[in-house]
N, C-alpha and C positions, 0 to 999 in steps of 0.2 A: 611420266605416271602423267600425270593430270597439269593442263597450263589455265591460268585465269589471269583474265586483264580488268585490274582495278584503276579506278581514277582518287587520289586523294589530294585534297585542296585544290585541284583542277589539274594536277601532270598524273601523267598517264604511267604505269609499271605494269609492265607484263612480266608474271610470278609462273615459274614452272618447279612444282612438287617434284624432285630427281627421287627421294629416295627418303625412306622413314625406317628407324630401328629405334626400338622401344621409344620414348619420348624424344629424340633428336631427329629432326628434318633436316635433311640436304636442299634447298631451294636456289634457284636463278633468279634472281632480280635485276631486270633488264641488262642482262650477261656477266650481272656478277654473281658468282657461290657464296651463298652464306650454311652456316651451320646454324638451327634455332631449336630451342629447348621448348618443347610444347609443355602445357600445364599437365595435359593428362594423356597417357601412351594412347596411340592411334590404334584402333580393331583391326586386327590381320583382314585385307583382301581377299575374298575366298572368291574363286572364278565358280560362275554358277553351273552345274552338271546336269545336262539334259537326261530325266529319267524317264523309264517306260511308262505309258497312261496304265494307270491304275483302276481297275476295276470299281465301278461303283457299291459301296458299301450297302447294307441294308437298312438303315438309317433315312431319314427324308430327311437329313441336315447334312449340306455339301460338305466334305474334308476339303479344310485349307493345308496348304503346302508351305513352309517354310521358306522353300528354296525355289527362287524366281526359276518361271517355264521358260523354255527355249520359244523363241517366236516361231509362228507357223509361218509356211512358205509364202510371201505373198503378204504377209501381214504388215499393217503399219505400224511402226513404233512412236508410242508418246513419249517424248524425252523430256528430262527438267531441263527447263532453260535455263534455270540458277538452282546455285545450290539452296537447299532450303529445308524443311519439316513439314511432312504430311499431316495436315489438319481434319481433314474430312474427306472420303470418297463417298461419290453418288452414286457411282455403278457398280456391278457383280458379273463375275464370268456368265456369259450364255447372252447379257442385255442387248437390246439391238441398242444403236447408236445413229444420230443422224449428224452430219456436218455442223460443227457450233454449239452442241450439246454438253455442258458442262460435265465432266468425268471427275475432278477432283479438285480442290483447294488445299494450297501450300503455301504457308509463311518463309516469304524471300527478302532478304533485307530490309525485316519489320514492317512485312507488308502483307496483305493475305491476297494470292494471287488462284486465279481459276486457271488449269488445265482443262481447253476444249477440244471436240472430239475436232480432225483435222478432214475426216472423212467418215462417210457412211458405211455401216459395218456391225459387227458381234465382235462384244468384247472376247478377246481370245483368252489372255492372261490380263491378272493384276499382280504386278511384282515389286509391291510396296503395302505397308499399312500402315494405319492412322499411326502420327508417332513417331515413324522412320525418320531421321537425317539422308535426306539423297544426296547427290551431289550432280554437278551441272552437265549431261548428256546421261544421267543412270535412265534407263526405261524402264518408265513408269507403268504403262499401260501398252498392250498390245489390241490393235482394232484389226481382227481378221477378213 
């Protein structure tokens, strides 16, 4: 499922979350399997579904989609480098960006971090919203 590397008091730990059923998670820590109880039940993981492009509505406000969009062919996926919470998004779909432009700010490990564009292009999709909790490796923004 998901793999994480932690260092606690100078000692490295490799943790792999293998299974989650209700509020019980099966994790493997440095080769030893544990069953741990979580305070809250984990939200079910739902795979994104590619949907056909919708025709523009007559209103001037763009429609927001709750489901992440599939990356366009050749698009650059901007992924979350660490698990965290999206604090602010500075771009909209269709915006032009240059390498190094600030795309969003997220909180990870009690620090505010900026996600910067890794290439020039146009924002093809934004797959998160302010307040979302994201995991390491989640695709947050796609630059086309």
